[in-house]
C-alpha positions as CSV (number, residue, x, y, z in Angstrom):
1,X,-22.3,-30.8,3.8
2,X,-25.8,-30.2,2.4
3,X,-26.8,-28.6,5.6
4,X,-24.0,-26.0,5.1
5,X,-25.0,-25.0,1.6
6,X,-27.6,-22.5,2.7
7,X,-25.0,-20.9,4.8
8,X,-22.6,-20.7,1.8
9,X,-25.3,-19.2,-0.4
10,X,-26.4,-16.7,2.3
11,X,-22.8,-15.5,2.9
12,X,-22.2,-15.1,-0.9
13,X,-25.3,-13.0,-1.1
14,X,-24.3,-11.0,2.1
15,X,-20.8,-10.6,0.7
16,X,-22.1,-9.2,-2.6
17,X,-24.3,-6.7,-0.8
18,X,-21.4,-5.8,1.7
19,X,-18.9,-5.5,-1.1
20,X,-21.2,-3.1,-3.0
21,X,-21.8,-1.0,0.2
22,X,-18.1,-0.9,0.9
23,X,-17.3,0.5,-2.6
24,X,-20.0,3.1,-2.3
25,X,-19.7,4.3,1.2
26,X,-18.1,1.9,3.6
27,X,-19.4,-0.1,6.6
28,X,-20.4,-3.2,4.6
29,X,-19.4,-5.5,7.5
30,X,-22.3,-4.1,9.4
31,X,-24.3,-6.5,7.3
32,X,-22.1,-9.5,7.2
33,X,-21.3,-9.9,10.9
34,X,-25.0,-9.9,12.0
35,X,-25.7,-12.5,9.3
36,X,-23.0,-14.8,10.7
37,X,-24.4,-14.4,14.1
38,X,-27.9,-15.3,12.8
39,X,-26.2,-18.5,11.4
40,X,-25.2,-19.4,14.9
41,X,-21.5,-18.4,14.9
42,X,-20.1,-17.2,18.2
43,X,-19.1,-13.5,18.2
44,X,-15.3,-14.1,18.0
45,X,-15.7,-16.6,15.2
46,X,-17.8,-14.3,13.1
47,X,-15.5,-11.4,13.9
48,X,-12.5,-13.4,12.8
49,X,-14.1,-15.1,9.7
50,X,-15.2,-11.8,8.3
51,X,-11.5,-10.8,7.9
52,X,-11.2,-13.4,5.1
53,X,-13.7,-11.5,2.9
54,X,-12.1,-8.2,3.8
55,X,-8.7,-9.3,2.8
56,X,-10.0,-10.6,-0.6
57,X,-11.7,-7.3,-1.3
58,X,-8.7,-5.2,-0.3
59,X,-6.3,-7.3,-2.5
60,X,-8.7,-6.8,-5.5
61,X,-8.9,-3.0,-4.7
62,X,-5.1,-2.8,-4.5
63,X,-4.7,-4.4,-7.8
64,X,-7.3,-2.0,-9.3
65,X,-5.5,1.1,-8.1
66,X,-2.0,-0.3,-9.2
67,X,-3.3,-1.0,-12.8
68,X,-4.5,2.6,-13.0
69,X,-1.1,3.8,-12.0
70,X,-1.9,4.7,-8.3
71,X,0.6,3.4,-5.9
72,X,2.9,4.7,-3.1
73,X,4.1,1.6,-1.3
74,X,6.6,3.4,0.8
75,X,4.0,5.4,2.6
76,X,1.5,2.6,2.4
77,X,4.0,0.3,4.1
78,X,4.8,2.7,7.0
79,X,1.1,3.3,7.6
80,X,0.4,-0.4,7.4
81,X,3.2,-1.1,10.0
82,X,1.5,1.2,12.4
83,X,-1.9,-0.2,11.7
84,X,-0.7,-3.8,12.1
85,X,0.9,-2.9,15.5
86,X,-2.4,-1.5,16.7
87,X,-4.4,-4.4,15.1
88,X,-2.4,-7.0,17.0
89,X,-3.5,-5.6,20.4
90,X,-7.0,-4.8,19.2
91,X,-7.5,-8.4,18.0
92,X,-6.3,-9.6,21.4
93,X,-9.3,-7.8,22.9
94,X,-11.7,-8.7,20.2
95,X,-11.1,-12.3,20.4
96,X,-12.2,-12.4,24.0
97,X,-15.4,-10.5,23.4
98,X,-18.3,-12.9,23.3
99,X,-21.9,-13.5,24.1
100,X,-23.9,-10.6,25.4
101,X,-20.9,-8.2,25.4
102,X,-20.2,-8.8,21.8
103,X,-23.9,-8.2,21.0
104,X,-24.0,-5.0,23.0
105,X,-20.7,-3.7,21.5
106,X,-21.9,-4.5,18.0
107,X,-25.2,-2.8,18.6
108,X,-23.5,0.4,19.9
109,X,-21.0,0.5,17.0
110,X,-23.7,-0.1,14.4
111,X,-25.7,2.9,15.8
112,X,-22.6,5.1,15.8
113,X,-21.8,4.1,12.1
114,X,-25.3,4.7,11.0
115,X,-25.2,8.2,12.5
116,X,-21.9,8.9,10.7
117,X,-23.2,7.6,7.4
118,X,-26.4,9.5,7.6
119,X,-24.9,12.9,8.9
120,X,-21.5,12.6,7.3
121,X,-20.0,13.6,10.7
122,X,-16.2,14.0,10.3
123,X,-16.4,12.6,6.7
124,X,-16.7,15.8,4.6
125,X,-13.8,15.7,2.1
126,X,-11.1,18.4,2.4
127,X,-9.6,20.0,-0.7
128,X,-5.9,19.4,-0.6
129,X,-2.7,19.8,-2.8
130,X,-2.3,16.0,-2.5
131,X,1.1,16.2,-0.8
132,X,1.4,14.3,2.5
133,X,1.7,16.3,5.6
134,X,1.5,15.8,9.4
135,X,3.3,12.5,8.9
136,X,4.0,11.8,12.6
137,X,0.5,12.5,13.8
138,X,-0.9,10.5,10.9
139,X,1.2,7.4,11.8
140,X,0.2,7.7,15.4
141,X,-3.4,7.9,14.5
142,X,-3.1,4.7,12.3
143,X,-2.0,2.9,15.4
144,X,-5.4,3.7,16.9
145,X,-7.2,3.0,13.7
146,X,-5.5,-0.3,13.6
147,X,-6.4,-1.1,17.1
148,X,-10.0,-0.6,16.2
149,X,-9.7,-2.5,13.0
150,X,-8.2,-5.5,14.8
151,X,-10.9,-5.2,17.5
152,X,-14.0,-5.4,15.3
153,X,-13.2,-4.1,11.7
154,X,-16.7,-2.8,11.1
155,X,-16.6,0.8,9.7
156,X,-12.9,1.1,10.1
157,X,-12.6,2.9,6.7
158,X,-14.7,5.7,8.1
159,X,-11.8,6.2,10.6
160,X,-9.0,5.7,8.1
161,X,-10.3,8.2,5.4
162,X,-10.5,11.3,7.7
163,X,-6.9,10.6,8.9
164,X,-5.6,10.3,5.4
165,X,-7.6,13.2,3.9
166,X,-8.3,15.7,6.7
167,X,-5.2,15.1,8.8
168,X,-2.5,14.0,6.2
169,X,-3.8,16.1,3.3
170,X,-4.1,13.4,0.7
171,X,-6.8,13.6,-2.0
172,X,-9.6,11.0,-1.9
173,X,-8.2,8.7,-4.6
174,X,-4.8,8.4,-2.9
175,X,-6.5,8.3,0.5
176,X,-8.5,5.3,-0.6
177,X,-5.4,3.8,-2.2
178,X,-3.6,3.8,1.1
179,X,-6.7,2.8,3.0
180,X,-7.2,-0.5,1.2
181,X,-3.4,-1.4,1.5
182,X,-3.4,-0.7,5.2
183,X,-6.6,-2.5,5.8
184,X,-5.3,-5.6,4.0
185,X,-2.1,-5.7,6.1
186,X,-3.8,-5.2,9.5
187,X,-6.5,-7.7,8.5
188,X,-3.9,-10.4,7.9
189,X,-2.5,-9.6,11.4
190,X,-5.9,-9.7,13.1
191,X,-6.9,-12.9,11.3
192,X,-3.8,-14.6,12.5
193,X,-4.6,-13.6,16.2
194,X,-8.1,-14.8,15.8
195,X,-7.2,-18.1,14.0
196,X,-4.7,-18.8,16.9
197,X,-7.4,-18.7,19.5
198,X,-10.8,-19.6,17.9
199,X,-11.9,-22.0,15.1
200,X,-12.2,-19.8,12.0
201,X,-14.8,-21.0,9.5
202,X,-12.5,-21.1,6.5
203,X,-14.9,-22.5,3.9
204,X,-17.6,-20.1,4.8
205,X,-15.1,-17.4,4.8
206,X,-14.0,-18.2,1.3
207,X,-17.6,-18.1,0.2
208,X,-17.9,-14.6,1.8
209,X,-14.7,-13.6,0.0
210,X,-16.2,-14.6,-3.3
211,X,-19.3,-12.4,-2.5
212,X,-17.0,-9.5,-1.5
213,X,-15.2,-9.7,-4.7
214,X,-18.4,-9.9,-6.8
215,X,-20.0,-7.0,-5.0
216,X,-16.9,-4.9,-5.2
């Protein structure tokens, strides 16, 4: 047990930093997943365990929005259903990605996310009247976003927000409100897929969740 304490401490710290990054910009999992790989976790185990922290952070965020009077569970639920459908199949792919292929995929994704975060490519907020539009296209795109989220999760918010704001015409507050709800739901789905096929590090995942909550 003592040999695991350093891992718990490291993941709490990484979770705090990741939660802080997620609140400010998104892409916090870019920090957490490499830390878990450094600790010796196989790619699919790190990929799956990270979802525990993501779920905890999103539950806290949903509560925060609800307390401030922001909720639209009907639209959140239909978008989440589409995201969950995509996430189920994305996780089926992600759980099989291991070794050098996981490392290469992670490196490519991290480079792409860094470029997006530094340049703001596709992320510029669009002024809207706040009324949802393009609902059919938006729901279809959430199947794709869910597939990516189920596959690897890292930076999925950078995909969700443009769909909600630029395609569906929601203001940023409501876009974030839907984003965290959808991410929570499809993270439960993908965690279930990973847990059925690899050994999730539940104790370390809970330490990570505590860090995410503090950082958020």
